[in-house]
C-alpha positions, 0 to 999 in steps of 0.5 A: 466484477467491479473497480475501486476508485480513489480520490486524488491525494487519498491515502492508498494504504487506508483505501486498500485496507477499507476495500479489504474490510468491505470484501470481508463484509460482502463475503459474509452476507453473500451466498456461498456460491459468490466470493468477492476477491481482490484481483490486484492488491496494492497494499504489498506494493505500497509497503515495498515502496515505503521501505525503498524510500526509507532505505534511500533516505537513510543511505543518502543521509549516511553518504552526506554525513560521510562526505562532510566528515571527510571534507 
């Protein structure tokens, strides 16, 4: 079992992708009885957060434009 650390202000999507690639390399070179897997995968969480932020920004812009158009 191991832990992956990330530097402050590091791109979490890039780090998660790099860790996934490293796991693939480890699984190719390790014996068949040893399998490296991610227990907690952040990639999906980060993608969902980015979608939520984008949706909120678009909704806020729409409401602002609607407000200025109405008043």
